[in-house]
N, C-alpha and C positions, 0 to 999 in steps of 0.2 A: 502495500499500499504506499511505497514513499513518494516521492517527487521525481520521479521519472519523466523527463520530458520528452525522452526519447523515443515514445510510444513503448515502450517495450512491456509499461505496467501494465497496458492494455490487454496487455495476451496472459496476463497471470492465468493460470487456469482455472481456478477458483471463479474468473469473472471472463473467462473469453466467451462463453456459450452464449452471455447475458449482450456483450460486444456484436455480437453473432447478428440476434437479434434486434438491438438497436440498430444497425444495418437496414439491418432487412424490413423492418420497422417505416425506417424512412424514405427508403427507396420506394418500396410499394404505397406508401400512405400518400408520399407526394402524385405519385404518378396515377391513384387511387381517383382523390379530390380531384385533379386537374380534368380527368375523364368526367366525373360526375362535376364538377363548375360547365361544362363546354353542353353538358347534356341536360342543363337544370330546367326545370320549366318555366320558372321563372325568374323576375331581378332579385326577389328577397332569397329564394333558392341558392342564384347565383352567389351572392354574397358571403353566402354561409357556407357553402363551397369555396370561394376565392379567399374569404379568410382560412380557410382549414390549408388550402393549398400553399398560400403563403407561410404558412407557421409550419408545415411540413417541409415547405423548400429551405426554409430559416435554417431547420434545425437539421437538415439533410446534410446542409452544406456545414455549418459549424461540428457533426461528429465528422467528415470528411476532413475537416483542419486538426480536429482531434487524432485524428489515424493517422494524417501526415501521407508519407510512405508506404507506411504500414496498409494501407488503403487496399494493396494489391493484394494480399491477404484473405478478405471478404468477396472478389470479383465474382466467385461461382453464384457467391451470397447473394451479389449486386443484381447479376444476370437475371437468375429467377426470380427477387424480387421485383425485377425490372419487367416479366412476364406478368406476375400474380397481381401487381398495381389496377394495370388498366382492366384486368378481367372481373377484380373485384369493384371497379368504379361501374364498371357494366353495372354487374350483379346489381348493386344498389341504385343506379336510377331508374329500373323500374318498378321499386318498389312505391309505394304512396311515400309521403316526405315524411312523415310519422314514422312509422316504422325505417325509413332510414335512418334517422337519427335516433333511435332507439339501439337500430345497428351500430351506430357510430359509438354508441354508449359501451354495449358488449363487445365490440369488437378491441376496447382498447383493455380489459380485463386479462387478456393474456398476457398483455405488455406488462401489466404494472408490478409485477412479481419481477420483471428483468430489471426495470428502472429503479425499482427500489432496492435492491440488492445492490445495485451498482453505484446508487445514492451512497447506500450505509460501508463499500467499500473503499472508495472515496472521498469519505467523509472528513480527513483530516491531512489530504493531501493538497497541491497544487490544482486539481483537477474538481474539488468539491463544489465549487460556483458553477462550473461547467453542467457535473451532473445532477445537482439541485435543479438545476432549469430541465436537464432532461425528464425528470422526473415530472416537473409542473407544469412542462408542454403537453404530455400526456395528460394529466390532472385537466387540465385545463380545455382540452379536444373533449374528455368524457363529459365536464359541466358544459360545454355548449349544446352537447344532444339535450342533456337533462336540461337548461330553461330554454329551451327549445318546443321541446313537451308541455313547458309549466306556462308558457306563453307570457316569460318574462320579458320584460319589456327592453333589455339589453342583451341577449344573447351571446353577441361575439364578445362581451364586454371581457372574460378569461382570458379567449386566444388574441385580443386586443394589447392585452395589458403586457403580452409578454413580444411583440412583433415588435423587431428593433433592441428587443434589449436583450441579447444574447452575450452571457460572462465570455470570458476568453481564457 
């Protein structure tokens, strides 16, 4: 858990699988949200998907910045996620909007365990702020879905709070 900025700390066997899940999540999430944004039924739904795409893209770029040259170790994961993402986006767009948002909330659940693990693992390192952000970004996605379902007046607030605010 030290402050290894060479990237090797990201390949600790205890968290390597969670890093792989993070790469998969951000690559697939970006592609899925972009597909859903392009195929949204109206401006309000497009705005939601655009915000999600922007958050996922911001996080994907930040993950690759953290990985640096070591990102090549995840080339297969990236290729698979880039195929799964558009398929997920296509699948969600056929659902009514409320089911889209319900599935969005559900879709964050498998990632939460991994992102909590990364947050805890790096808690006392120079990467602590970044991995807290990773966890916060997933929480914000689920919260956006819950807020839409609850007819909240500003469902985008949790996502918008993170846009442009990635710790380095």
